[in-house]
N, C-alpha and C positions, 0 to 999 in steps of 0.2 A: 289532853286539852280538848275541850269541846267548843265548836264554833257554831254560832247561830247563823241562819240565812241572812240576817240583816248585817252581818259582819263581812259579807262578800265584797270583793273589789271588782272593778270593771274588767280586768283581765280574766278573772274567774268566770264572770258572766259571759264574756265573749268566747272563751274557750269552750264552755258548755254549749253555747249556741253553734259553734263550728263543728262540734262532735255531733250534735243533733242534725245539722244540715248535711252531714256526710263528708265534709272536706277532710276531717280527721277521723281516723278509725277509733282512736282512744287517746288517752293522755297518760304520761308516765313521769316518774321522778328519775333523773339520770345524774351521774357525776359530771360536773362541768367546771373545770379549772379550780378544783378544790372546794367547790360548793355543790349544793344539791339543787338542781334546776328542774322546774316543771316544764315539760315540752309536750306538744301535740305530735301524734304519730300519724303520718299520711298513710293512705291505702297501700302504697308500695313499701311501707316499712321504714321510710326515712323520717328522722325527727325534724321538727321545726326548730326555729331559733328559740332560745329560752324565753319563756314568758314571765318567769319569776325565778329568783335565786335566793336560796336560804343557806345559812351556815349550819343550822340545826336540821337534821334529817326529819325529826318529828314534826317540825313546823311545815316542812315541804309536804310530808304525808298528809297532814291535816288539811292543807290547802288543796291538795289533789283530791282528797276525799270529798270535800265540798263541791268541787267541780264535777266529780262523778255523780254525786247525788243530784245536782242540778241538771246534768245531761241525761239522767234516767228518764226515758220516755214512758210514762205510765198511762197516758191517754193520747189518742190521736189528736193532732193539731186541728183537724176539721171539726172537732166537737166544740171549739171555742166560739 
């Protein structure tokens, strides 16, 4: 399943922003009560509360992939 940037949700944009800001070190998909949850990982290695939950692992991975692409810092912010 391919996802376009226009198909992102608010939580994905917020998570990418928090990764870029340094609050979260990264994001991961974890098992959470029988579902696949996307969480942010703090610098000390502890996970945040689930930001999204999916029954299908592939959908969770696709959502996480979009977050990671948005969080990728390819140019310094000062260039804007």
